[in-house]
All heavy atoms as an XYZ file, in Angstrom:
828
protein
N       9.383      4.402    -47.832
C       9.016      5.448    -46.969
C       7.497      5.233    -46.627
O       6.670      5.024    -47.457
C       9.146      6.808    -47.410
C       8.528      7.941    -46.535
S       8.269      9.540    -47.262
C       9.938      9.963    -47.777
N       7.146      5.408    -45.366
C       5.735      5.297    -44.981
C       5.475      6.829    -44.470
O       6.282      7.324    -43.705
C       5.482      4.329    -43.703
C       5.631      2.850    -44.102
O       5.156      2.614    -45.403
O       6.086      2.112    -43.324
N       4.441      7.289    -44.888
C       4.129      8.693    -44.721
C       2.561      8.717    -44.507
O       1.748      7.920    -45.243
C       4.439      9.704    -45.773
N       2.086      9.522    -43.544
C       0.706      9.465    -43.165
C       0.175     11.031    -43.060
O       0.914     11.871    -42.746
C       0.479      8.842    -41.860
C       1.085      7.525    -41.861
C       2.284      7.231    -41.481
C       0.228      6.385    -42.257
C       2.877      5.943    -41.401
C       0.682      5.063    -42.232
C       2.020      4.912    -41.782
N      -1.070     11.196    -43.352
C      -1.679     12.491    -43.163
C      -2.718     12.413    -41.992
O      -3.527     11.429    -41.985
C      -2.519     12.960    -44.323
C      -1.479     13.139    -45.593
C      -0.393     14.206    -45.338
O      -0.668     15.275    -44.618
O       0.679     14.088    -45.831
N      -2.840     13.334    -41.110
C      -3.701     13.246    -39.961
C      -5.089     13.092    -40.416
O      -5.837     12.282    -39.807
C      -3.495     14.462    -39.071
C      -4.430     14.541    -37.863
C      -4.239     13.353    -36.887
C      -4.207     15.853    -37.121
N      -5.530     13.733    -41.443
C      -6.888     13.712    -41.909
C      -7.221     12.294    -42.401
O      -8.327     11.767    -42.033
C      -7.138     14.712    -42.999
O      -6.400     14.460    -44.194
N      -6.358     11.596    -43.002
C      -6.588     10.276    -43.481
C      -6.644      9.296    -42.246
O      -7.492      8.386    -42.277
N      -5.794      9.498    -41.330
C      -5.787      8.630    -40.108
C      -6.966      8.908    -39.339
O      -7.597      7.913    -38.829
C      -4.581      8.961    -39.244
C      -3.264      8.663    -39.799
C      -2.008      9.111    -39.053
C      -3.063      7.215    -40.116
N      -7.388     10.108    -39.214
C      -8.654     10.416    -38.412
C      -9.853      9.799    -39.111
O     -10.769      9.200    -38.406
C      -8.856     11.869    -38.222
N      -9.931      9.740    -40.405
C     -11.070      9.132    -41.136
C     -11.035      7.677    -40.901
O     -12.013      6.980    -40.647
C     -10.959      9.524    -42.595
N      -9.819      7.088    -40.937
C      -9.740      5.543    -40.692
C     -10.134      5.219    -39.263
O     -10.858      4.233    -39.045
C      -8.271      5.114    -41.060
C      -7.940      5.001    -42.415
C      -6.516      4.552    -42.732
N      -6.130      3.421    -41.906
C      -4.806      3.089    -41.667
N      -3.914      3.785    -42.214
N      -4.612      2.010    -41.107
N      -9.693      6.026    -38.295
C     -10.078      5.756    -36.872
C     -11.485      5.880    -36.758
O     -12.205      4.998    -36.093
C      -9.301      6.776    -36.035
C      -9.561      6.533    -34.610
C     -10.751      7.313    -34.110
O     -11.031      8.451    -34.567
N     -11.486      6.706    -33.173
N     -12.140      6.914    -37.198
C     -13.572      7.076    -37.146
C     -14.336      5.968    -37.799
O     -15.279      5.441    -37.049
C     -13.970      8.406    -37.648
N     -13.962      5.516    -38.857
C     -14.678      4.438    -39.649
C     -14.523      3.105    -38.840
O     -15.365      2.211    -38.913
C     -14.003      4.235    -41.044
N     -13.433      2.980    -38.044
C     -13.269      1.735    -37.261
C     -14.203      1.468    -36.193
O     -14.481      0.432    -35.666
C     -11.829      1.644    -36.741
O     -11.588      2.469    -35.692
N     -14.714      2.701    -35.607
C     -15.638      2.650    -34.437
C     -14.967      2.350    -33.264
O     -15.530      2.110    -32.163
N     -13.624      2.371    -33.240
C     -12.813      2.197    -31.988
C     -12.037      3.467    -31.699
O     -11.727      4.210    -32.616
C     -11.864      1.065    -32.262
C     -12.519     -0.271    -32.493
C     -11.532     -1.385    -32.609
N     -12.198     -2.601    -32.648
C     -11.563     -3.772    -32.667
N     -10.285     -3.821    -32.722
N     -12.203     -4.900    -32.610
N     -11.750      3.684    -30.410
C     -10.980      4.857    -29.990
C      -9.517      4.911    -30.599
O      -8.860      5.861    -30.660
C     -10.987      4.973    -28.561
C     -11.428      3.711    -28.091
C     -12.178      2.969    -29.342
N      -8.949      3.625    -30.747
C      -7.539      3.496    -31.033
C      -7.289      2.823    -32.462
O      -7.874      1.887    -32.651
C      -6.734      2.809    -30.019
C      -5.265      2.681    -30.173
C      -4.521      3.747    -30.092
C      -4.599      1.497    -30.570
C      -3.170      3.827    -30.221
C      -3.279      1.444    -30.730
C      -2.605      2.638    -30.544
O      -1.215      2.634    -30.864
N      -6.420      3.563    -33.192
C      -6.028      3.007    -34.576
C      -4.622      2.850    -34.576
O      -3.827      3.915    -34.427
C      -6.541      3.828    -35.726
C      -5.983      3.626    -36.979
C      -6.786      2.397    -37.530
C      -6.160      4.764    -37.988
N      -4.016      1.761    -34.613
C      -2.562      1.565    -34.799
C      -2.280      1.607    -36.318
O      -2.860      0.912    -37.100
C      -2.166      0.216    -34.234
C      -0.678      0.057    -34.252
C      -0.223     -1.267    -33.607
O      -0.467     -2.417    -34.295
O       0.098     -1.327    -32.488
N      -1.427      2.574    -36.719
C      -1.180      2.792    -38.128
C       0.217      2.387    -38.468
O       0.566      2.347    -39.762
C      -1.684      4.044    -38.568
C      -0.870      5.291    -37.948
C       0.259      5.692    -38.562
C      -1.419      5.897    -36.854
C       0.912      6.793    -37.954
C      -0.839      6.972    -36.201
C       0.385      7.399    -36.752
N       1.060      2.129    -37.659
C       2.521      1.748    -37.982
C       2.961      0.768    -36.886
O       2.907      1.030    -35.679
C       3.421      2.962    -37.995
C       4.884      2.641    -38.200
C       5.123      2.313    -39.643
C       5.640      3.964    -38.076
N       3.585     -0.331    -37.347
C       4.078     -1.343    -36.506
C       5.416     -1.918    -37.076
O       5.399     -2.450    -38.175
C       3.157     -2.516    -36.199
O       1.897     -1.988    -35.685
C       3.768     -3.403    -35.198
N       6.369     -1.838    -36.490
C       7.744     -2.410    -36.710
C       8.295     -3.083    -35.424
O       7.594     -2.990    -34.358
C       8.673     -1.533    -37.324
C       8.396     -0.871    -38.683
C       9.001     -0.307    -36.383
N       9.297     -3.818    -35.453
C       9.778     -4.595    -34.280
C       9.928     -3.742    -32.965
O       9.443     -4.160    -32.020
C      11.052     -5.247    -34.566
O      10.905     -6.145    -35.740
C      11.564     -6.118    -33.509
N      10.488     -2.631    -33.182
C      10.800     -1.813    -32.060
C       9.946     -0.631    -31.691
O      10.193      0.229    -30.833
C      12.322     -1.310    -32.040
C      13.296     -2.432    -32.094
O      12.963     -3.403    -31.285
O      14.300     -2.397    -32.684
N       8.893     -0.533    -32.534
C       8.070      0.714    -32.376
C       6.640      0.386    -33.059
O       6.557     -0.146    -34.016
C       8.667      1.948    -33.180
C       7.965      3.198    -33.295
C       7.853      3.853    -31.877
C       8.522      4.108    -34.324
N       5.669      1.037    -32.311
C       4.331      1.091    -32.940
C       3.637      2.460    -32.681
O       4.043      3.041    -31.672
C       3.330      0.003    -32.547
O       3.018      0.156    -31.150
N       2.898      2.882    -33.599
C       2.399      4.268    -33.475
C       0.874      4.215    -33.834
O       0.499      3.541    -34.760
C       3.013      5.291    -34.379
C       2.551      6.734    -34.196
C       4.615      5.299    -34.267
N       0.108      4.960    -33.037
C      -1.416      5.004    -33.229
C      -2.046      6.296    -33.035
O      -1.295      7.273    -32.530
N      -3.137      6.365    -33.395
C      -4.074      7.580    -33.155
C      -5.151      7.110    -32.133
O      -5.839      6.185    -32.329
C      -4.557      8.061    -34.424
C      -5.432      9.376    -34.484
C      -4.422     10.503    -34.150
C      -6.185      9.555    -35.708
N      -5.161      7.936    -31.063
C      -6.187      7.634    -29.969
C      -7.153      8.832    -29.853
O      -6.609      9.928    -29.792
C      -5.371      7.359    -28.736
C      -6.238      6.771    -27.552
C      -7.301      5.831    -27.689
C      -5.944      7.154    -26.252
C      -7.878      5.353    -26.662
C      -6.543      6.718    -25.184
C      -7.525      5.734    -25.308
O      -8.296      5.237    -24.347
N      -8.415      8.541    -29.961
C      -9.363      9.775    -29.949
C     -10.443      9.314    -28.882
O     -11.036      8.331    -28.948
C     -10.076      9.776    -31.321
C     -11.087     10.885    -31.345
C      -9.034     10.198    -32.428
N     -10.603     10.485    -28.022
C     -11.582     10.254    -26.881
C     -12.467     11.450    -27.101
O     -12.008     12.621    -27.100
C     -10.997     10.172    -25.490
C     -10.178      8.931    -25.276
C      -9.343      9.046    -24.056
C     -11.040      7.683    -25.187
N     -13.804     11.353    -26.972
C     -14.769     12.367    -27.162
C     -14.756     13.070    -25.655
O     -14.538     12.436    -24.685
C     -16.023     12.010    -27.444
N     -15.205     14.296    -25.720
C     -15.371     15.055    -24.272
C     -16.267     14.165    -23.476
O     -17.289     13.736    -23.974
C     -15.951     16.446    -24.649
N     -15.894     13.973    -22.236
C     -16.749     13.289    -21.328
C     -16.540     11.687    -21.516
O     -17.084     11.000    -20.557
N     -15.944     11.300    -22.516
C     -15.748      9.784    -22.677
C     -14.759      9.188    -21.678
O     -13.764      9.779    -21.488
C     -15.332      9.467    -23.998
C     -15.207      8.121    -24.378
C     -14.754      7.750    -25.897
O     -14.650      8.665    -26.719
N     -14.538      6.567    -26.153
N     -14.997      8.053    -20.982
C     -13.945      7.524    -20.155
C     -12.933      6.859    -21.008
O     -13.097      6.318    -22.079
C     -14.720      6.268    -19.488
C     -15.905      6.013    -20.363
C     -16.354      7.330    -21.082
N     -11.704      6.791    -20.364
C     -10.462      6.211    -20.956
C     -10.409      4.915    -20.109
O     -10.047      4.795    -18.981
C      -9.366      7.075    -20.750
C      -8.115      6.585    -21.251
O      -8.152      5.532    -21.881
O      -6.959      7.049    -20.953
N     -10.664      3.773    -20.876
C     -10.651      2.484    -20.242
C      -9.437      1.764    -20.352
O      -9.342      0.561    -19.985
C     -11.853      1.740    -20.821
C     -13.165      2.302    -20.738
C     -14.327      1.445    -21.381
C     -13.541      2.560    -19.280
N      -8.286      2.349    -20.851
C      -7.113      1.641    -20.957
C      -6.485      1.091    -19.736
O      -6.739      1.634    -18.649
C      -6.095      2.346    -21.796
C      -5.551      3.592    -21.016
C      -4.615      4.290    -21.887
O      -3.611      3.813    -22.569
N      -4.677      5.633    -21.966
N      -5.684     -0.064    -19.827
C      -4.995     -0.614    -18.780
C      -3.594     -0.336    -18.908
O      -3.067     -0.090    -20.060
C      -5.360     -2.133    -18.645
C      -6.732     -2.428    -18.503
C      -7.238     -2.006    -17.191
O      -6.542     -2.317    -16.088
N      -8.419     -1.338    -17.042
N      -2.783     -0.540    -17.915
C      -1.189     -0.364    -18.100
C      -0.619     -1.280    -19.261
O      -1.203     -2.406    -19.339
C      -0.669     -0.788    -16.740
C      -1.823     -0.510    -15.820
C      -3.095     -0.902    -16.465
N       0.283     -0.768    -19.841
C       0.854     -1.497    -20.937
C       2.211     -2.192    -20.572
O       2.898     -1.708    -19.654
C       1.124     -0.567    -22.156
C      -0.157      0.116    -22.470
N      -1.216     -0.359    -23.198
C      -0.558      1.454    -22.332
C      -2.105      0.489    -23.431
N      -1.808      1.690    -22.737
N       2.675     -3.086    -21.425
C       3.785     -3.846    -21.180
C       4.949     -3.133    -21.941
O       6.068     -3.858    -22.046
C       3.674     -5.329    -21.656
O       3.369     -5.328    -22.946
C       2.757     -6.006    -20.750
N       4.710     -1.973    -22.508
C       5.845     -1.351    -23.246
C       5.808      0.218    -22.768
O       4.858      0.758    -22.228
C       5.563     -1.314    -24.679
C       5.563     -2.602    -25.322
C       4.372     -3.423    -25.110
O       3.277     -2.849    -25.026
O       4.368     -4.726    -25.030
N       6.894      0.928    -22.936
C       7.043      2.337    -22.653
C       6.108      2.975    -23.733
O       5.988      2.448    -24.867
C       8.361      2.925    -22.762
C       9.336      2.299    -21.515
O       8.860      2.056    -20.508
O      10.439      2.354    -21.787
N       5.599      4.081    -23.350
C       4.840      4.875    -24.388
C       4.907      6.390    -24.257
O       5.215      6.974    -23.200
C       3.302      4.495    -24.397
C       2.604      4.687    -23.195
C       1.082      4.266    -23.237
O       0.402      4.375    -24.142
O       0.686      3.605    -22.219
N       4.716      7.098    -25.373
C       4.673      8.488    -25.308
C       3.412      9.042    -26.069
O       2.993      8.533    -27.057
C       5.920      9.117    -26.234
C       5.875     10.518    -26.325
C       7.259      8.645    -25.459
N       2.615      9.979    -25.311
C       1.599     10.607    -25.946
C       1.871     12.007    -26.331
O       2.559     12.762    -25.648
C       0.387     10.687    -24.839
C      -0.155      9.451    -24.432
C       0.349      8.834    -23.220
C      -1.165      8.843    -25.125
C      -0.341      7.576    -22.822
C      -1.765      7.569    -24.648
C      -1.334      7.143    -23.532
O      -1.855      5.891    -23.107
N       1.403     12.395    -27.475
C       1.459     13.821    -28.010
C       0.015     14.164    -28.247
O      -0.648     13.634    -29.025
C       2.340     13.871    -29.315
C       2.248     15.168    -29.889
C       2.973     16.251    -29.391
C       1.480     15.450    -30.983
C       2.900     17.606    -29.933
C       1.324     16.650    -31.594
C       2.122     17.819    -31.013
O       2.021     19.065    -31.626
N      -0.339     15.302    -27.597
C      -1.674     15.667    -27.833
C      -1.704     16.657    -29.046
O      -1.190     17.715    -29.051
C      -2.113     16.571    -26.442
C      -3.473     17.173    -26.719
C      -1.933     15.763    -25.245
N      -2.533     16.207    -29.967
C      -2.733     16.924    -31.213
C      -3.790     18.039    -31.009
O      -3.563     19.106    -31.487
C      -3.198     15.937    -32.392
C      -3.479     16.672    -33.577
C      -2.112     14.801    -32.603
N      -4.864     17.645    -30.403
C      -5.967     18.592    -30.164
C      -6.746     18.168    -28.863
O      -6.662     16.949    -28.589
C      -6.818     18.762    -31.397
O      -7.504     17.548    -31.672
N      -7.489     19.002    -28.309
C      -8.312     18.808    -27.156
C      -7.685     19.268    -25.837
O      -6.541     19.726    -25.640
N      -8.482     19.027    -24.765
C      -8.048     19.324    -23.402
C      -8.564     18.388    -22.469
O      -9.684     17.977    -22.558
C      -8.589     20.688    -23.015
C      -7.968     21.841    -23.812
C      -8.531     23.291    -23.433
N      -7.952     24.275    -24.265
C      -6.737     24.757    -24.290
N      -5.924     24.367    -23.432
N      -6.406     25.716    -25.224
N      -7.743     18.022    -21.496
C      -8.175     16.907    -20.549
C      -7.172     16.924    -19.378
O      -6.208     17.807    -19.432
C      -8.151     15.610    -21.188
N      -7.239     16.038    -18.533
C      -6.227     15.727    -17.461
C      -5.740     14.365    -17.765
O      -6.542     13.553    -18.326
C      -6.804     15.817    -16.047
C      -7.257     17.320    -15.615
C      -7.677     17.334    -14.285
C      -8.206     18.720    -13.780
N      -7.243     19.712    -14.034
N      -4.566     14.110    -17.266
C      -4.019     12.679    -17.370
C      -3.512     12.371    -16.055
O      -2.768     13.261    -15.285
C      -2.896     12.535    -18.483
C      -2.470     10.996    -18.427
C      -1.713     13.476    -18.163
C      -1.650     10.715    -19.670
N      -3.791     11.272    -15.430
C      -3.133     10.654    -14.250
C      -2.110      9.600    -14.644
O      -2.493      8.616    -15.492
C      -4.254     10.012    -13.402
O      -5.205     10.993    -12.947
N      -0.965      9.760    -14.175
C       0.145      8.740    -14.398
C       0.679      8.343    -12.994
O       1.175      9.178    -12.345
C       1.254      9.290    -15.217
C       2.289      8.287    -15.480
C       0.655      9.800    -16.625
N       0.323      7.115    -12.535
C       0.682      6.753    -11.215
C      -0.173      7.758    -10.206
O      -1.374      7.806    -10.441
N       0.578      8.390     -9.412
C      -0.090      9.298     -8.413
C      -0.135     10.718     -8.809
O      -0.509     11.660     -8.046
C       0.524      9.265     -7.149
C       0.358      7.827     -6.396
O      -0.548      7.221     -6.708
O       1.327      7.448     -5.661
N       0.414     11.089    -10.014
C       0.503     12.337    -10.536
C      -0.666     12.798    -11.480
O      -1.077     11.933    -12.292
C       1.813     12.624    -11.321
C       3.106     12.404    -10.564
C       4.371     12.604    -11.222
O       4.467     13.715    -11.756
O       5.190     11.637    -11.344
N      -1.131     13.858    -11.476
C      -2.166     14.409    -12.304
C      -1.702     15.712    -12.932
O      -1.135     16.633    -12.260
C      -3.480     14.619    -11.581
C      -4.631     15.183    -12.428
C      -3.982     13.389    -10.905
N      -1.956     16.006    -14.156
C      -1.594     17.174    -14.932
C      -2.617     17.487    -16.029
O      -3.106     16.476    -16.485
C      -0.171     17.310    -15.320
C       0.102     16.245    -16.440
C       1.414     16.605    -17.172
N       1.075     17.764    -18.064
C       2.013     18.413    -18.762
N       3.256     18.132    -18.625
N       1.726     19.367    -19.555
N      -2.744     18.734    -16.387
C      -3.588     19.046    -17.530
C      -2.718     18.852    -18.756
O      -1.509     18.866    -18.877
C      -3.790     20.517    -17.531
C      -4.649     21.011    -16.338
O      -5.578     20.185    -16.037
O      -4.483     22.115    -15.848
N      -3.462     18.407    -19.867
C      -2.812     18.276    -21.212
C      -3.625     19.122    -22.103
O      -4.831     19.199    -22.051
C      -2.828     16.801    -21.611
C      -1.802     16.008    -20.785
C      -4.111     16.214    -21.587
N      -2.912     19.746    -23.052
C      -3.482     20.647    -24.020
C      -2.660     20.359    -25.404
O      -1.683     19.796    -25.326
C      -3.327     22.103    -23.686
C      -4.015     22.428    -22.349
C      -1.775     22.503    -23.451
N      -3.107     20.899    -26.506
C      -2.311     20.674    -27.742
C      -0.844     21.029    -27.635
O      -0.492     22.141    -26.976
C      -3.033     21.690    -28.721
C      -4.497     21.665    -28.208
C      -4.296     21.673    -26.714
N      -0.043     20.043    -27.939
C       1.442     20.225    -27.893
C       1.951     19.524    -26.578
O       3.187     19.380    -26.513
N       1.158     19.204    -25.622
C       1.672     18.496    -24.475
C       2.238     17.035    -24.946
O       1.759     16.349    -25.850
C       0.549     18.121    -23.500
O      -0.004     19.388    -22.893
N       3.334     16.693    -24.257
C       3.915     15.341    -24.570
C       4.020     14.723    -23.059
O       4.690     15.345    -22.204
C       5.355     15.603    -25.152
C       5.209     16.277    -26.485
C       6.015     14.145    -25.313
C       6.440     16.643    -27.205
N       3.651     13.410    -23.081
C       3.612     12.745    -21.794
C       4.266     11.356    -21.978
O       3.786     10.588    -22.835
C       2.174     12.575    -21.279
C       2.223     11.784    -19.900
C       1.543     13.864    -21.039
N       5.300     10.963    -21.134
C       5.842      9.725    -21.182
C       5.250      8.921    -20.150
O       5.089      9.413    -18.976
C       7.386      9.771    -20.968
C       8.006      8.502    -20.670
C       8.306      7.632    -21.848
C       8.408      8.122    -19.416
C       8.865      6.441    -21.537
C       8.967      6.865    -19.157
C       9.285      6.000    -20.282
N       4.930      7.577    -20.405
C       4.397      6.707    -19.460
C       5.278      5.369    -19.493
O       5.442      4.754    -20.512
C       2.943      6.347    -19.621
C       2.476      5.338    -18.601
C       2.132      7.505    -19.665
N       5.852      5.103    -18.317
C       6.793      3.888    -18.265
C       5.939      2.543    -18.300
O       4.798      2.587    -17.867
C       7.699      3.981    -17.046
N       6.643      1.511    -18.699
C       6.096      0.211    -18.790
C       5.337     -0.080    -17.397
O       5.881      0.092    -16.334
C       7.120     -0.778    -18.918
O       7.773     -0.548    -20.110
C       6.542     -2.246    -18.853
N       4.046     -0.509    -17.517
C       3.415     -1.005    -16.238
C       2.790      0.059    -15.413
O       2.083     -0.309    -14.429
N       2.951      1.362    -15.638
C       2.345      2.336    -14.803
C       0.983      2.732    -15.190
O       0.617      2.865    -16.258
C       3.282      3.671    -14.884
C       2.654      4.729    -13.967
C       4.656      3.368    -14.470
N      -0.005      2.479    -14.155
C      -1.239      2.966    -14.360
C      -1.432      4.360    -14.910
O      -0.764      5.238    -14.285
C      -1.963      2.697    -13.066
C      -1.074      1.757    -12.230
C       0.335      2.218    -12.858
N      -2.346      4.653    -15.899
C      -2.523      5.922    -16.356
C      -3.887      5.960    -17.191
O      -4.430      5.013    -17.511
C      -1.391      6.270    -17.376
C      -1.269      5.393    -18.524
N      -0.674      4.065    -18.356
C      -1.670      5.445    -19.904
C      -0.730      3.451    -19.500
N      -1.297      4.375    -20.395
N      -4.455      7.166    -17.205
C      -5.635      7.464    -17.860
C      -5.932      8.809    -18.115
O      -5.441      9.702    -17.341
C      -6.885      6.726    -17.213
C      -7.170      7.421    -15.945
C      -8.437      6.620    -15.266
N      -8.749      7.305    -13.994
C      -9.612      8.362    -13.968
N     -10.393      8.703    -14.987
N      -9.898      8.946    -12.739
N      -6.559      9.077    -19.149
C      -7.069     10.452    -19.465
C      -8.432     10.586    -18.723
O      -9.248      9.668    -18.781
C      -7.106     10.707    -20.912
C      -5.905     10.816    -21.575
C      -5.175      9.609    -22.126
C      -5.158     11.976    -21.598
C      -3.979      9.697    -22.722
C      -3.824     12.036    -22.162
C      -3.263     10.971    -22.742
N      -8.698     11.916    -18.262
C     -10.008     12.011    -17.574
C     -10.364     13.481    -17.595
O      -9.612     14.323    -17.930
C      -9.986     11.490    -16.105
C      -8.978     11.962    -15.301
N      -9.050     13.113    -14.494
C      -7.603     11.608    -15.259
C      -7.858     13.327    -13.802
N      -7.044     12.464    -14.307
N     -11.503     13.947    -17.175
C     -12.061     15.310    -17.365
C     -11.663     15.836    -18.565
O     -11.246     16.915    -18.849
C     -11.331     16.153    -16.183
C     -11.559     15.591    -14.749
O     -12.721     15.180    -14.484
O     -10.719     15.681    -13.870
N     -12.186     15.132    -19.640
C     -11.968     15.503    -21.017
C     -13.020     16.487    -21.389
O     -14.187     16.176    -21.430
C     -12.066     14.294    -22.046
C     -10.963     13.265    -21.606
C     -11.876     14.762    -23.489
C     -11.163     11.901    -22.261
N     -12.502     17.720    -21.606
C     -13.420     18.962    -21.763
C     -13.664     19.177    -23.182
O     -14.578     19.923    -23.655
C     -13.105     20.192    -21.004
O     -11.727     20.521    -21.399
C     -13.094     19.905    -19.415
N     -12.627     18.821    -23.977
C     -12.647     19.023    -25.470
C     -12.217     17.700    -26.076
O     -11.273     17.053    -25.656
C     -11.707     20.127    -26.020
C     -12.104     21.567    -25.501
C     -11.100     22.643    -25.979
O     -10.288     22.265    -26.841
O     -11.273     23.777    -25.358
N     -12.881     17.298    -27.258
C     -12.433     15.982    -27.800
C     -10.875     15.948    -28.006
O     -10.293     16.855    -28.393
C     -13.019     15.943    -29.268
C     -14.512     15.912    -29.191
O     -15.169     15.693    -28.208
O     -15.153     15.742    -30.290
N     -10.377     14.863    -27.520
C      -8.935     14.616    -27.484
C      -8.433     13.675    -28.635
O      -8.981     12.717    -28.816
C      -8.701     13.963    -26.012
C      -7.410     14.017    -25.403
C      -6.930     15.347    -25.267
C      -7.406     13.238    -24.143
N      -7.410     14.262    -29.324
C      -6.755     13.466    -30.330
C      -5.304     13.347    -29.968
O      -4.663     14.402    -29.744
C      -6.868     14.081    -31.736
O      -8.364     14.210    -31.975
C      -6.235     13.349    -32.849
N      -4.840     12.144    -29.908
C      -3.393     11.944    -29.386
C      -2.715     10.941    -30.451
O      -3.252      9.981    -30.985
C      -3.629     11.139    -28.071
C      -4.413     11.759    -26.982
C      -4.979     10.781    -26.061
C      -3.460     12.634    -26.234
N      -1.438     11.362    -30.728
C      -0.561     10.344    -31.271
C       0.073      9.494    -30.107
O       0.405     10.138    -29.047
C       0.628     11.042    -32.091
C       0.106     11.442    -33.516
C       0.184     12.753    -33.785
C      -0.306     10.507    -34.376
C      -0.172     13.085    -35.094
C      -0.619     10.867    -35.558
C      -0.543     12.228    -36.011
N       0.183      8.239    -30.309
C       0.706      7.400    -29.268
C       1.863      6.532    -29.894
O       1.671      5.909    -30.973
C      -0.315      6.375    -28.647
C       0.231      5.597    -27.591
C      -1.589      7.174    -28.209
N       3.063      6.491    -29.195
C       4.110      5.688    -29.719
C       4.514      4.743    -28.624
O       4.691      5.181    -27.468
C       5.344      6.660    -30.089
N       4.604      3.515    -29.011
C       5.058      2.448    -27.995
C       6.553      1.991    -28.406
O       6.674      1.662    -29.687
C       4.069      1.145    -28.175
C       2.771      1.434    -27.586
C       1.684      1.880    -28.330
C       2.527      1.226    -26.142
C       0.343      2.062    -27.743
C       1.330      1.377    -25.595
C       0.252      1.841    -26.393
N       7.328      1.686    -27.421
C       8.546      1.189    -27.673
C       8.857      0.134    -26.627
O       8.869      0.420    -25.486
N       9.139     -1.092    -27.116
C       8.989     -1.628    -28.466
C       7.545     -1.620    -28.865
O       6.755     -1.108    -28.115
C       9.626     -3.077    -28.432
C       9.439     -3.497    -26.942
C       9.643     -2.177    -26.103
N       7.256     -2.266    -29.996
C       5.791     -2.271    -30.443
C       4.787     -2.806    -29.516
O       5.196     -3.688    -28.734
C       5.703     -3.099    -31.839
N       3.657     -2.122    -29.404
C       2.529     -2.505    -28.417
C       2.359     -3.968    -28.484
O       2.145     -4.586    -29.516
C       1.322     -1.790    -28.750
C       0.202     -2.076    -27.734
C      -0.973     -1.358    -27.996
O      -1.204     -0.853    -29.121
O      -1.850     -1.304    -27.112
N       2.261     -4.626    -27.278
C       1.928     -5.990    -27.176
C       3.191     -6.943    -27.409
O       3.068     -8.152    -27.080
N       4.274     -6.339    -27.724
C       5.418     -7.335    -28.063
C       6.078     -7.866    -26.807
O       6.722     -8.925    -26.856
C       6.568     -6.434    -28.849
O       7.077     -5.533    -28.091
N       5.762     -7.315    -25.707
C       6.328     -7.882    -24.481
C       5.189     -8.620    -23.684
O       5.537     -9.171    -22.657
C       6.877     -6.713    -23.557
C       8.089     -6.097    -23.969
C       8.531     -5.076    -22.954
N       9.693     -4.278    -23.458
C      10.101     -3.325    -22.941
N       9.517     -2.687    -21.929
N      11.176     -2.538    -23.423
N       3.973     -8.580    -24.170
C       2.958     -9.323    -23.427
C       3.232    -10.838    -23.387
O       3.684    -11.402    -24.364
C       1.576     -8.918    -24.026
N       2.942    -11.435    -22.334
C       2.943    -12.827    -22.132
C       1.596    -13.504    -22.442
O       0.620    -12.940    -22.056
C       3.552    -13.247    -20.745
O       2.758    -12.769    -19.717
N       1.674    -14.630    -22.989
C       0.462    -15.512    -23.134
C      -0.283    -14.993    -24.231
O      -1.307    -14.981    -24.762
């Protein structure tokens, strides 16, 4: 069994100096913790895998394609493969669980 505690993951992510910490990877799934500070830009590009975001804490807006919506703790957002998306107008530090199916980067070419 692999089991994780949010506090431990948050500490690892902070120590990494990067906004994203992938903490579980298997053939058909990867899961990570993504943290963006209030006002910080989200610089991600569309992915080659489907993904689901779960908002652990914070408040922001997310644009997915041409749609925009608010996200708050408990929000769950699905983003299909290749669809442009980003978080913006981050008013409270944003902590997100991110799941990719299949594992992130597994469909990338080159």
